[in-house]
C-alpha positions in Angstrom: 71.2 92.9 107.2 71.6 96.3 108.8 74.9 96.7 110.6 74.7 98.3 114.1 77.6 100.7 114.5 78.8 101.9 117.9 81.1 104.9 117.6 83.0 106.1 120.6 84.3 109.6 121.3 87.0 109.6 124.0 86.7 113.0 125.7 88.7 114.8 128.3 88.1 118.5 128.7 86.5 118.9 125.3 83.7 121.4 126.3 84.5 123.7 123.3 83.9 121.1 120.6 82.1 118.1 121.9 78.6 119.2 120.8 79.8 120.1 117.3 81.7 116.8 117.0 78.6 114.8 118.0 76.4 116.6 115.5 78.9 116.2 112.7 79.5 112.6 113.5 75.8 111.8 113.6 75.2 113.4 110.2 78.1 111.4 108.7 76.8 108.1 110.2 73.3 108.7 108.8 74.7 108.4 105.3 76.4 105.1 106.2 73.9 103.1 108.3 70.5 103.6 109.7 71.4 101.9 113.0 74.1 103.5 115.1 74.9 104.9 118.5 77.4 107.5 119.7 79.1 106.9 123.1 80.8 109.8 124.7 83.6 108.2 126.9 84.1 111.2 129.1 87.2 110.7 131.3 87.0 112.9 134.4 86.7 116.2 132.7 86.9 119.4 134.8 85.7 122.0 132.3 82.0 121.1 132.0 82.3 118.5 129.2 80.2 116.2 131.4 77.3 118.6 131.6 77.3 119.1 127.8 77.5 115.4 127.3 74.6 114.8 129.6 72.5 117.3 127.7 73.4 115.6 124.4 72.4 112.2 125.7 69.0 113.6 126.9 68.5 115.4 123.5 69.4 112.5 121.2 68.3 108.9 121.7 71.4 107.7 119.8 73.8 109.4 122.3 75.1 107.8 125.5 77.4 109.4 128.1 79.8 107.4 130.2 81.2 109.6 132.9 84.1 109.0 135.3 84.5 111.2 138.4 88.3 111.0 138.1 90.6 110.5 135.2 91.1 106.8 134.3 93.4 107.2 131.3 92.5 107.2 127.6 92.9 103.4 127.3 90.7 102.6 130.3 88.0 105.0 129.1 88.0 103.3 125.7 88.1 99.8 127.2 85.0 100.6 129.3 83.1 102.2 126.4 83.9 99.3 124.0 82.5 96.8 126.5 79.4 99.0 127.0 78.8 99.3 123.2 76.0 97.2 121.6 77.1 97.4 118.0 78.4 94.7 115.6 81.0 97.2 114.4 82.8 99.1 117.2 84.9 102.1 116.4 86.4 105.3 117.9 87.5 108.6 116.5 89.3 111.6 118.1 87.0 114.4 119.2 89.0 117.0 117.2 88.0 115.2 114.0 91.6 115.5 112.8 91.0 112.6 110.4 88.8 113.7 107.6 85.3 112.4 108.1 85.0 111.3 104.4 87.0 108.2 105.6 84.5 107.1 108.1 82.5 105.0 105.5 85.7 103.2 104.5 86.6 102.6 108.2 83.2 101.0 109.0 82.9 99.0 105.7 86.4 97.6 106.2 84.8 95.6 109.0 81.1 95.2 107.9 81.7 94.4 104.2 85.3 93.6 103.6 85.7 91.1 106.4 88.6 92.6 108.3 88.8 92.1 112.1 90.5 95.4 112.8 90.8 98.6 110.7 92.8 101.8 111.2 93.5 105.0 109.4 97.1 105.9 108.9 99.0 109.2 108.8 102.2 107.5 107.9 101.5 105.7 104.7 103.1 107.2 101.5 99.6 108.1 100.2 98.5 109.8 103.4 97.9 113.6 103.3 99.0 115.1 106.6 99.7 118.5 108.0 100.9 119.1 111.5 103.8 120.8 113.4 107.2 119.6 112.5 108.2 118.6 116.1 105.1 116.4 116.5 105.7 114.9 113.0 109.3 113.9 113.9 108.2 112.5 117.3 105.4 110.4 115.8 107.6 109.0 113.0 110.3 108.2 115.5 107.8 106.4 117.8 106.2 104.4 115.1 109.7 103.4 113.7 110.6 102.0 117.2 107.4 100.1 117.4 108.0 98.5 114.0 111.6 97.6 114.9 111.2 96.4 118.5 107.7 94.9 118.3 107.9 93.6 114.7 104.7 95.4 113.7 103.8 95.7 110.1 101.7 98.8 110.5 102.9 102.3 109.6 100.8 104.2 112.2 99.7 102.7 115.6 98.1 105.7 117.2 95.8 107.3 114.7 92.6 108.0 116.6 90.5 106.4 113.8 90.0 102.7 114.4 87.2 100.1 114.0 86.8 96.5 115.2 84.7 93.4 114.7 83.2 92.8 118.1 84.1 89.1 118.7 87.8 89.3 117.7 88.3 92.5 119.8 86.8 90.9 122.9 89.1 87.9 122.5 92.1 90.1 123.3 91.0 93.4 124.9 91.6 92.2 128.4 95.1 91.2 127.6 96.0 94.9 127.0 97.8 96.1 130.1 98.3 99.8 129.3 95.7 102.3 130.6 96.6 105.4 128.7 98.3 106.5 125.4 100.1 103.2 124.7 96.7 101.3 124.7 96.2 101.7 120.9 99.7 100.5 120.1 99.5 97.5 122.4 96.1 96.5 121.0 97.3 96.6 117.4 100.5 94.8 118.1 98.7 92.1 119.9 96.1 91.8 117.2 98.9 91.1 114.7 100.6 88.5 117.0 97.2 86.7 117.4 96.8 86.5 113.6 93.8 88.8 113.2 93.1 90.3 109.8 94.0 94.0 109.8 93.4 96.8 107.3 95.5 100.0 107.4 94.6 102.7 104.9 95.9 106.2 104.2 93.9 109.3 105.4 93.7 113.0 105.1 94.6 114.3 108.5 95.0 117.9 109.8 96.4 118.9 113.2 93.4 119.6 115.5 95.0 122.3 117.7 95.7 121.6 121.4 96.6 118.1 122.3 96.4 116.2 125.5 99.7 114.4 124.8 102.7 115.7 126.9 105.5 115.1 124.4 108.3 114.6 127.0 106.4 112.7 129.7 104.1 110.6 127.6 106.6 109.7 124.9 109.1 108.6 127.6 106.3 106.6 129.2 105.4 105.0 125.9 109.0 104.2 125.2 109.2 102.1 128.4 105.9 100.4 127.4 107.5 99.3 124.1 110.1 97.4 126.0 107.6 96.1 128.5 105.5 94.7 125.7 108.6 93.3 123.9 109.6 91.3 127.0 106.0 90.0 127.3 105.9 88.9 123.7 109.3 87.2 124.0 108.1 85.3 127.1 105.0 84.2 125.2 107.1 83.1 122.2 109.4 81.0 124.5 106.3 79.3 126.1 105.0 78.4 122.7 108.3 77.0 121.7 108.5 74.9 124.9 105.0 73.5 124.3 105.9 72.7 120.7 109.0 70.8 121.8 107.0 68.9 124.4 104.5 67.9 121.7 107.4 66.6 119.6 108.7 64.4 122.5 105.2 63.0 123.1 104.9 62.1 119.4 108.3 60.3 119.5 
């Protein structure tokens, strides 16, 4: 049975590289499956990315363009595109192709062949091969350490833009994710663990792709507050489960 793959490219002001990325992604996908679509989740760009995306969608039957007139946030753009996608395997990768595309086959087959519900590339595993500026490396390691400590995550890397999902499990929890921007990835993967879904994390070759849309000071502070918001939410859920369990014990007695 041929697996239909939907690959999403979240794009905000990516006019300089969106066309090259779409072409390279399509060539890589053709070696993996004969049935795929590429969805450009364009999030209120102001540099002409929307016009290039429109042209790509008209030129290639496998390309779709989802446009937003104003910026929704990365998480909202991904949420919308994932719900629009028609594939059995849903995935997204960063437009800068920072993660080596040789890993795309493993990402997709983790879901389609190996039976995982979620799969993610990792820049933080001991076997990963990563090159990026020291300041960003320290910030990322510190952030992921906090997520592991305060949210009890078993993953090394929560925000690598190289993830895939089985459709049904993803749709069970996607609407419970509250964040709309950069914390969306982290919240999704933490919730997936708490819900008991089967997750694969694997090391990747990753190279810094140049300019980033992340504002180190503003966005990291914001994500820090989201860590504690999610921690409180998980604690409340845990207490509710404990209460229901106790009520069940009384009923049995």
